[in-house]
C-alpha positions in Angstrom: -21.7 32.3 -22.4 -18.2 31.6 -20.8 -15.7 29.5 -22.7 -14.5 26.1 -21.5 -14.6 24.4 -18.2 -12.5 25.1 -15.1 -9.3 23.4 -14.1 -9.6 19.6 -13.6 -8.5 17.9 -10.5 -5.7 16.1 -12.3 -4.1 19.5 -13.3 -4.5 20.9 -9.8 -2.9 17.8 -8.3 -0.1 18.1 -10.9 0.6 21.7 -9.7 0.6 20.5 -6.1 3.0 17.6 -6.8 5.4 19.8 -8.9 5.6 22.5 -6.3 5.7 20.1 -3.3 8.6 18.1 -4.9 10.3 21.3 -5.8 10.2 22.7 -2.3 11.5 19.4 -0.9 14.4 19.5 -3.3 15.1 23.2 -2.5 15.6 22.3 1.1 18.5 19.9 0.3 22.2 20.9 0.6 23.3 19.8 -2.9 23.2 22.5 -5.6 22.1 20.0 -8.2 19.0 19.2 -6.2 18.4 22.8 -5.5 18.6 23.4 -9.3 16.1 20.6 -9.9 13.8 22.1 -7.2 13.8 25.5 -8.9 12.9 23.9 -12.2 10.1 21.9 -10.7 8.7 25.0 -8.8 8.9 27.1 -12.0 7.0 24.5 -14.0 4.4 24.1 -11.3 3.8 27.9 -11.0 3.6 28.2 -14.8 0.9 25.5 -14.9 -0.9 27.3 -12.1 -0.9 30.6 -14.0 -2.3 28.8 -17.1 -5.0 27.3 -15.0 -6.1 30.7 -13.9 -6.9 31.8 -17.4 -10.1 31.1 -19.4 -9.8 28.3 -21.9 -11.2 28.5 -25.4 -10.2 29.3 -28.9 -7.2 31.1 -30.1 -7.1 34.8 -28.9 -6.9 36.2 -32.4 -9.4 38.9 -33.4 -11.7 37.8 -36.3 -11.3 34.0 -35.8 -14.4 33.6 -33.6 -16.6 35.2 -31.1 -14.8 37.2 -28.3 -16.6 35.4 -25.5 -15.2 32.0 -26.6 -11.6 33.1 -26.9 -9.0 32.1 -24.3 -7.4 34.7 -22.1 -4.1 35.8 -23.6 -2.7 37.4 -20.4 -1.8 34.1 -18.6 -0.2 32.9 -21.7 2.0 36.0 -21.9 2.8 35.8 -18.2 3.9 32.1 -18.6 6.1 33.0 -21.5 7.8 35.7 -19.4 8.1 33.3 -16.5 9.7 30.7 -18.7 12.4 33.2 -19.7 13.0 34.2 -16.1 13.2 30.6 -14.9 15.6 29.8 -17.7 17.9 32.7 -16.7 17.8 31.7 -13.0 18.4 28.1 -14.0 21.5 29.1 -16.0 22.8 31.1 -13.1 22.3 28.3 -10.6 24.0 25.9 -13.1 27.0 28.2 -13.3 27.2 28.4 -9.5 27.0 24.6 -9.2 29.6 24.1 -11.9 31.9 26.6 -10.2 31.5 24.9 -6.8 32.2 21.6 -8.4 35.3 22.9 -10.2 36.7 24.6 -7.0 35.9 22.0 -4.4 35.0 18.8 -6.3 31.6 18.9 -4.5 28.4 20.7 -5.0 27.2 20.6 -1.4 26.6 23.9 0.3 28.9 24.1 3.3 27.9 25.5 6.7 28.8 29.1 7.5 31.0 30.0 10.5 27.9 31.5 12.1 25.9 28.3 11.6 28.7 26.3 13.3 28.8 28.7 16.3 25.1 28.5 16.7 25.2 24.7 16.7 28.0 24.7 19.3 26.1 27.2 21.5 23.0 25.1 21.3 24.9 22.0 22.3 26.3 23.9 25.4 22.9 25.5 26.1 24.3 29.0 25.9 22.4 32.1 25.0 23.2 33.9 21.8 23.4 37.5 23.1 26.0 38.2 25.7 25.9 41.3 28.0 29.5 42.5 27.6 28.9 45.8 29.4 27.7 44.2 32.6 24.8 46.7 33.1 22.0 44.2 33.1 19.0 44.1 30.8 17.2 47.1 32.3 20.0 49.7 32.2 21.6 48.6 28.9 20.4 51.0 26.1 21.2 48.4 23.4 19.0 45.8 25.1 16.0 47.9 26.0 13.6 49.0 23.3 13.1 52.8 23.9 9.7 54.3 23.9 8.7 56.3 20.8 9.8 59.9 20.8 6.3 61.4 21.0 5.5 59.7 24.3 8.8 60.8 25.8 8.0 64.4 24.7 4.5 64.3 26.2 5.8 62.9 29.4 8.6 65.5 29.5 6.0 68.3 28.9 3.8 67.1 31.8 6.6 66.9 34.3 
């Protein structure tokens, strides 16, 4: 006999809401919102790991039948994930504080490359320029060469 029922719809929806809100917050430019997104995703994944285990009694030998005990592996994995999430949260909090201390703002600025890509897109330019003037067929950097084995076989036949 297996112990306990499977995950309920409410818990599965809670995992989906936590991870979904976390992803939305991760896509923001504010480090505070990114931090909150990491926390929400961590909690959602921890709940998902716990839902994967078998529910039942305490996994202590001698307290009951083995087939009615809960699975201790997901519990151990969640404890490890909590510690990792806490360390990553502390790191992001330190980065957000340092950004606030240096610039008075916790928003992630654009890189120089990002700004160049935006300007080129506005002017409808291509990203790769042919500075050698050879054209795409003769330029060794632009043409993907054939694998060495095929070149050797063709060289042997000729």
